Residue frames as a rotation matrix with the C-alpha (Angstrom) as fourth column:
MET 1
0.580 -0.776 -0.247 -24.96
-0.812 -0.573 -0.109 26.48
-0.057 0.263 -0.963 20.25
THR 2
0.917 -0.327 -0.231 -22.41
0.247 0.916 -0.317 24.02
0.315 0.234 0.920 18.92
ALA 3
0.606 -0.778 -0.165 -18.98
0.137 -0.102 0.985 23.59
-0.784 -0.620 0.044 20.35
PRO 4
0.502 -0.495 -0.709 -16.12
-0.848 -0.443 -0.291 24.82
-0.171 0.747 -0.642 18.18
ARG 5
0.973 -0.199 -0.118 -14.33
0.143 0.919 -0.367 22.10
0.181 0.340 0.923 16.28
MET 6
0.491 -0.869 0.062 -10.83
-0.430 -0.180 0.885 21.35
-0.758 -0.461 -0.462 17.38
ALA 7
0.497 -0.439 -0.749 -8.17
-0.769 0.177 -0.614 20.68
0.403 0.881 -0.250 14.80
VAL 8
0.884 -0.252 0.395 -6.61
-0.004 0.838 0.545 17.26
-0.468 -0.483 0.740 15.13
ASP 9
0.342 -0.855 -0.389 -2.88
-0.937 -0.343 -0.070 17.37
-0.073 0.389 -0.918 14.61
THR 10
0.835 -0.218 -0.505 -1.01
0.032 0.936 -0.351 14.41
0.549 0.276 0.789 13.27
PRO 11
0.808 -0.588 -0.022 1.71
0.029 0.002 1.000 13.46
-0.588 -0.809 0.018 15.75
ALA 12
0.389 -0.746 -0.540 5.18
-0.888 -0.461 -0.004 14.31
-0.246 0.481 -0.842 14.54
GLU 13
-0.557 -0.650 0.517 6.19
-0.514 0.759 0.400 10.64
-0.652 -0.043 -0.757 14.73
ALA 14
0.056 0.669 0.741 3.30
0.427 0.655 -0.623 9.71
-0.903 0.351 -0.249 12.41
GLN 15
0.087 -0.116 -0.989 4.75
-0.730 -0.683 0.016 10.95
-0.678 0.721 -0.144 9.13
LEU 16
0.177 -0.028 0.984 4.44
0.503 0.862 -0.066 9.10
-0.846 0.506 0.167 5.84
TYR 17
-0.110 -0.282 -0.953 6.13
-0.733 -0.625 0.269 10.04
-0.672 0.728 -0.138 2.60
ILE 18
0.416 0.322 0.850 5.20
0.308 0.830 -0.465 8.28
-0.855 0.456 0.246 -0.61
GLU 19
-0.461 -0.604 -0.650 7.44
-0.564 -0.366 0.740 8.24
-0.685 0.708 -0.172 -3.66
VAL 20
0.563 0.732 0.385 5.58
-0.047 0.492 -0.869 7.30
-0.825 0.471 0.311 -6.84
SER 21
-0.544 -0.661 -0.518 7.20
-0.626 -0.092 0.775 5.87
-0.559 0.745 -0.363 -9.96
THR 22
0.601 0.782 0.165 5.73
-0.375 0.458 -0.806 4.25
-0.706 0.423 0.568 -13.04
ALA 23
-0.714 -0.691 -0.113 7.13
-0.468 0.351 0.811 1.73
-0.521 0.632 -0.574 -15.50
GLY 24
-0.846 0.518 -0.123 4.57
0.147 0.450 0.881 1.03
0.512 0.727 -0.457 -18.20
ARG 25
0.106 0.964 0.243 1.29
-0.306 -0.201 0.931 0.28
0.946 -0.173 0.274 -16.44
VAL 26
0.290 -0.100 -0.952 2.97
0.816 0.546 0.191 -0.76
0.501 -0.832 0.240 -13.18
THR 27
0.366 -0.111 0.924 3.01
-0.341 -0.940 0.022 1.96
0.866 -0.323 -0.382 -10.53
THR 28
-0.104 -0.473 -0.875 5.29
0.756 0.534 -0.379 1.63
0.646 -0.701 0.302 -7.52
LEU 29
0.658 0.284 0.697 4.51
-0.277 -0.769 0.576 3.41
0.700 -0.572 -0.428 -4.26
ARG 30
-0.231 -0.805 -0.546 7.58
0.528 0.367 -0.766 3.51
0.817 -0.465 0.340 -2.00
LEU 31
0.794 0.585 0.165 6.49
0.132 -0.431 0.893 4.27
0.593 -0.687 -0.419 1.55
VAL 32
-0.427 -0.902 -0.070 8.85
0.397 -0.117 -0.910 5.99
0.812 -0.416 0.408 3.97
GLY 33
-0.602 0.150 0.784 7.87
-0.644 -0.672 -0.366 6.49
0.472 -0.725 0.501 7.58
THR 34
-0.876 0.336 0.347 4.90
-0.157 0.482 -0.862 5.29
-0.457 -0.809 -0.369 9.59
VAL 35
-0.577 0.778 -0.248 1.73
-0.179 0.177 0.968 3.50
0.797 0.603 0.037 8.51
ASN 36
-0.855 0.375 -0.359 -1.04
0.471 0.269 -0.840 3.97
-0.218 -0.887 -0.407 11.06
ALA 37
0.068 0.998 0.017 -4.52
0.942 -0.059 -0.329 5.43
-0.328 0.038 -0.944 11.46
TYR 38
0.299 -0.008 -0.954 -3.17
0.056 -0.998 0.026 8.95
-0.953 -0.061 -0.298 10.91
THR 39
-0.443 -0.667 -0.599 -1.29
-0.553 -0.322 0.768 8.19
-0.705 0.672 -0.226 7.69
VAL 40
-0.556 0.253 0.792 -3.46
0.511 0.855 0.085 5.55
-0.656 0.452 -0.605 6.02
PRO 41
0.585 0.798 -0.148 -5.76
0.348 -0.411 -0.842 8.14
-0.733 0.441 -0.518 4.39
LYS 42
0.231 -0.600 -0.766 -2.71
-0.740 -0.620 0.262 9.55
-0.632 0.506 -0.587 2.58
LEU 43
-0.783 -0.516 0.347 -1.81
-0.226 0.757 0.613 6.07
-0.579 0.402 -0.709 1.32
ALA 44
-0.119 0.832 0.542 -5.40
0.668 0.472 -0.576 5.42
-0.735 0.293 -0.611 0.21
ALA 45
0.665 0.349 -0.660 -5.43
-0.133 -0.815 -0.565 8.75
-0.735 0.463 -0.495 -1.66
ARG 46
-0.253 -0.840 -0.480 -2.16
-0.780 -0.117 0.615 7.91
-0.572 0.530 -0.625 -3.47
ILE 47
-0.737 0.073 0.672 -3.57
0.284 0.935 0.211 4.54
-0.613 0.346 -0.710 -4.51
ASP 48
0.361 0.932 0.039 -6.73
0.534 -0.172 -0.828 6.28
-0.765 0.320 -0.559 -5.78
ASP 49
0.412 -0.291 -0.864 -4.57
-0.586 -0.811 -0.007 8.74
-0.698 0.508 -0.504 -7.74
ALA 50
-0.687 -0.721 0.090 -2.62
-0.432 0.505 0.747 5.89
-0.584 0.475 -0.659 -9.33
VAL 51
-0.393 0.635 0.665 -5.84
0.656 0.700 -0.281 4.17
-0.644 0.326 -0.692 -10.40
LYS 52
0.603 0.659 -0.451 -7.25
0.209 -0.675 -0.708 7.43
-0.770 0.332 -0.544 -11.79
HIS 53
0.230 -0.615 -0.754 -4.06
-0.810 -0.550 0.202 7.87
-0.539 0.565 -0.625 -13.84
GLY 54
0.564 0.187 -0.804 -4.38
-0.765 0.486 -0.423 4.44
0.311 0.854 0.417 -15.44
ALA 55
-0.554 -0.774 0.306 -2.35
-0.832 0.524 -0.180 2.12
-0.021 -0.355 -0.935 -13.23
TRP 56
0.362 0.619 -0.697 -3.32
-0.573 0.737 0.358 -1.49
0.735 0.270 0.622 -13.85
SER 57
0.512 -0.301 -0.804 -0.91
0.618 0.780 0.102 -2.87
0.596 -0.549 0.586 -11.32
ILE 58
0.574 -0.282 0.769 0.51
-0.563 -0.818 0.120 -1.39
0.595 -0.501 -0.628 -8.13
VAL 59
0.050 -0.632 -0.773 3.52
0.646 0.611 -0.458 -2.38
0.762 -0.476 0.439 -6.04
VAL 60
0.824 0.132 0.550 3.50
-0.325 -0.685 0.652 -1.06
0.463 -0.716 -0.522 -2.48
SER 61
0.048 -0.918 -0.395 7.10
0.337 0.387 -0.858 -1.11
0.940 -0.092 0.328 -1.24
LEU 62
0.925 0.365 0.104 7.45
-0.010 -0.252 0.968 -1.19
0.379 -0.897 -0.229 2.52
ALA 63
0.263 -0.916 -0.302 11.26
0.712 0.395 -0.580 -1.33
0.651 -0.063 0.757 2.70
GLU 64
-0.705 -0.608 0.365 11.54
0.270 -0.706 -0.655 2.06
0.656 -0.363 0.662 4.42
VAL 65
0.396 0.851 0.346 8.53
-0.249 -0.263 0.932 1.82
0.884 -0.455 0.108 6.72
ASP 66
-0.655 -0.739 0.160 9.80
-0.309 0.068 -0.949 2.14
0.690 -0.671 -0.273 10.27
GLN 67
-0.835 0.471 0.285 6.51
-0.167 0.276 -0.947 1.57
-0.524 -0.838 -0.151 12.10
VAL 68
-0.674 0.660 -0.332 3.27
-0.364 0.095 0.927 -0.02
0.643 0.745 0.176 11.02
ASP 69
-0.344 0.717 0.606 -0.10
-0.688 0.247 -0.683 -0.69
-0.639 -0.652 0.408 12.56
ALA 70
-0.971 -0.173 0.164 -0.64
-0.033 0.779 0.626 -4.07
-0.236 0.603 -0.762 10.91
GLU 71
-0.266 0.950 0.167 -4.44
0.697 0.309 -0.647 -3.99
-0.666 -0.056 -0.744 11.25
VAL 72
0.446 0.441 -0.779 -4.83
-0.081 -0.847 -0.525 -0.59
-0.891 0.297 -0.343 9.61
GLY 73
-0.340 -0.700 -0.627 -2.12
-0.726 -0.229 0.649 -1.14
-0.598 0.676 -0.430 7.01
ILE 74
-0.923 0.028 0.383 -3.39
0.203 0.883 0.423 -4.52
-0.326 0.469 -0.821 5.86
GLY 75
-0.009 0.999 -0.039 -6.95
0.579 -0.027 -0.815 -3.19
-0.815 -0.030 -0.578 5.77
VAL 76
0.350 0.113 -0.930 -6.11
-0.480 -0.831 -0.282 -0.38
-0.805 0.545 -0.237 3.36
LEU 77
-0.682 -0.659 -0.317 -4.07
-0.629 0.309 0.713 -2.77
-0.372 0.686 -0.625 1.18
LEU 78
-0.726 0.472 0.500 -6.92
0.484 0.867 -0.115 -5.28
-0.488 0.159 -0.858 0.99
ARG 79
0.343 0.861 -0.375 -9.43
0.281 -0.475 -0.834 -2.58
-0.896 0.181 -0.404 0.04
ALA 80
0.073 -0.408 -0.910 -7.05
-0.782 -0.590 0.201 -1.34
-0.619 0.697 -0.362 -2.66
LEU 81
-0.889 -0.401 0.220 -6.49
-0.219 0.795 0.566 -4.89
-0.402 0.455 -0.795 -3.91
ARG 82
-0.236 0.888 0.394 -10.25
0.654 0.445 -0.612 -5.46
-0.719 0.114 -0.686 -4.26
ARG 83
0.512 0.405 -0.758 -10.56
-0.183 -0.810 -0.557 -2.19
-0.840 0.424 -0.340 -6.16
MET 84
-0.356 -0.733 -0.579 -7.69
-0.802 -0.079 0.593 -3.11
-0.480 0.675 -0.560 -8.48
GLN 85
-0.853 0.055 0.519 -9.15
0.188 0.960 0.207 -6.57
-0.487 0.274 -0.829 -9.12
ALA 86
0.187 0.982 -0.023 -12.51
0.445 -0.105 -0.889 -5.02
-0.876 0.156 -0.457 -10.01
LEU 87
0.608 -0.059 -0.792 -10.63
-0.573 -0.723 -0.387 -3.07
-0.549 0.689 -0.473 -12.70
ASP 88
0.964 -0.264 -0.014 -8.76
0.208 0.791 -0.575 -6.21
0.163 0.552 0.818 -13.89
GLY 89
0.273 -0.907 0.321 -5.63
-0.544 -0.421 -0.726 -5.01
0.793 0.023 -0.608 -12.15
TYR 90
0.565 -0.175 -0.807 -3.56
0.594 0.764 0.250 -6.25
0.573 -0.620 0.536 -9.25
LEU 91
0.530 -0.432 0.730 -1.77
-0.675 -0.736 0.054 -4.96
0.514 -0.521 -0.681 -6.16
VAL 92
0.531 -0.449 -0.719 1.20
0.550 0.828 -0.110 -6.59
0.644 -0.337 0.686 -4.45
VAL 93
0.940 -0.286 0.185 3.39
-0.322 -0.567 0.758 -5.79
-0.111 -0.773 -0.625 -1.46
ALA 94
0.481 -0.855 -0.194 7.19
0.304 0.370 -0.878 -5.73
0.823 0.363 0.438 -1.56
ASP 95
-0.478 -0.872 0.111 9.83
0.141 -0.200 -0.970 -5.64
0.867 -0.448 0.218 1.16
PRO 96
0.570 0.747 0.343 7.46
-0.230 -0.256 0.939 -6.09
0.789 -0.614 0.025 4.12
SER 97
-0.318 -0.588 0.744 8.67
-0.904 -0.048 -0.424 -6.21
0.285 -0.807 -0.517 7.69
ASP 98
-0.915 -0.027 -0.403 8.43
0.077 0.968 -0.238 -9.44
0.397 -0.249 -0.884 9.63
LEU 99
-0.718 0.692 -0.074 5.42
-0.084 -0.192 -0.978 -7.96
-0.691 -0.696 0.196 11.43
ILE 100
-0.070 0.707 -0.703 3.52
-0.932 -0.297 -0.206 -7.52
-0.355 0.641 0.680 8.17
ARG 101
-0.515 -0.177 -0.839 4.51
-0.586 0.786 0.195 -10.97
0.625 0.592 -0.509 6.92
ARG 102
-0.975 0.129 -0.182 3.32
0.220 0.691 -0.689 -12.57
0.037 -0.712 -0.701 10.14
ALA 103
-0.503 0.834 -0.226 0.09
-0.354 -0.437 -0.827 -10.54
-0.789 -0.336 0.515 10.14
VAL 104
-0.139 0.414 -0.899 -0.71
-0.986 0.030 0.166 -11.57
0.096 0.910 0.404 6.56
LYS 105
-0.662 -0.200 -0.722 0.03
-0.249 0.968 -0.039 -15.22
0.707 0.154 -0.691 7.32
ALA 106
-0.965 0.260 -0.038 -1.85
0.116 0.292 -0.949 -15.24
-0.236 -0.920 -0.312 10.66
ARG 107
-0.282 0.909 -0.308 -4.99
-0.555 -0.416 -0.720 -13.89
-0.783 -0.032 0.622 9.02
GLY 108
-0.065 0.208 0.976 -4.86
0.499 0.854 -0.149 -16.46
-0.864 0.477 -0.160 6.23
LEU 109
0.721 0.393 -0.570 -4.35
-0.156 -0.710 -0.687 -13.73
-0.675 0.584 -0.451 3.64
ALA 110
-0.296 -0.955 -0.025 -1.24
-0.274 0.060 0.960 -15.15
-0.915 0.290 -0.279 1.98
LEU 111
-0.442 0.195 0.875 -3.36
0.762 0.596 0.253 -16.56
-0.472 0.779 -0.412 -0.85
VAL 112
0.628 0.764 0.147 -5.04
0.752 -0.547 -0.368 -13.20
-0.201 0.342 -0.918 -1.42
LEU 113
0.924 -0.339 -0.174 -2.31
-0.338 -0.940 0.038 -10.61
-0.177 0.024 -0.984 -0.90
ALA 114
0.699 -0.715 0.011 0.88
0.577 0.555 -0.600 -11.40
0.423 0.426 0.800 -2.78
VAL 115
0.864 -0.502 -0.050 4.01
-0.299 -0.591 0.749 -10.50
-0.406 -0.632 -0.660 -0.83
PHE 116
0.737 -0.675 0.029 7.43
0.335 0.328 -0.883 -10.28
0.587 0.661 0.468 -2.50
PRO 117
0.463 -0.624 -0.629 10.79
0.825 0.045 0.563 -10.06
-0.323 -0.780 0.536 -0.72
ALA 118
-0.580 -0.715 -0.391 12.03
0.454 -0.682 0.573 -7.31
-0.676 0.154 0.720 -3.07
GLU 119
0.128 0.628 -0.767 10.54
-0.297 -0.714 -0.634 -4.50
-0.946 0.309 0.095 -5.12
GLU 120
-0.496 -0.403 -0.769 12.25
-0.832 -0.035 0.554 -5.63
-0.250 0.915 -0.317 -8.34
ALA 121
-0.977 0.159 0.144 10.71
0.177 0.977 0.120 -9.12
-0.121 0.143 -0.982 -8.06
ALA 122
-0.197 0.964 -0.178 7.26
0.447 -0.074 -0.892 -7.61
-0.873 -0.255 -0.416 -7.57
VAL 123
0.080 0.172 -0.982 7.62
-0.645 -0.742 -0.182 -5.28
-0.760 0.648 0.052 -10.59
ASP 124
-0.796 -0.436 -0.420 8.91
-0.602 0.496 0.625 -8.13
-0.064 0.751 -0.658 -12.76
PHE 125
-0.777 0.571 0.265 6.01
0.462 0.803 -0.376 -10.35
-0.428 -0.169 -0.888 -11.69
LEU 126
0.103 0.893 -0.439 3.41
0.191 -0.451 -0.872 -7.69
-0.976 0.006 -0.216 -12.48
ALA 127
-0.178 -0.230 -0.957 5.01
-0.830 -0.487 0.272 -6.83
-0.528 0.843 -0.104 -15.85
SER 128
-0.948 -0.197 -0.249 4.96
-0.303 0.797 0.523 -10.49
0.095 0.571 -0.815 -16.88
TRP 129
-0.581 0.809 0.090 1.49
0.510 0.448 -0.735 -11.08
-0.635 -0.381 -0.673 -15.37
ARG 130
0.120 0.628 -0.769 0.09
-0.264 -0.726 -0.635 -8.17
-0.957 0.279 0.079 -17.38
ALA 131
-0.433 -0.381 -0.817 1.76
-0.869 -0.067 0.491 -9.41
-0.242 0.922 -0.302 -20.56
ALA 132
-0.952 0.013 0.307 0.28
0.031 0.998 0.054 -12.93
-0.306 0.061 -0.950 -20.20
């Protein structure tokens, strides 16, 4: 006899909302809330949806992220970046917290994962990168 499966509830403080907008082939994902082990699958699914709908470039805006597990968050972004690069696309991060900036730098990822101080700068970069 197997034990009944227990439902795992996401803690109330672990909420993540993702606003999606598209300008040409650049898709922007604006994250609001918490990025951690509970919410990363939602972010990964949104990135997958963007790719399935033809996004060549993705901006992940972290301006409204109030808490982040840097290990988990950077991991999902790196996996998404590799996937985008395999499709001749690109993924960048905009408006990161100091924690994310330090985590990217400490891991030597600054040459791999482009980080922009503002969403507009990231979108402009990707639009011009795609046009080149």
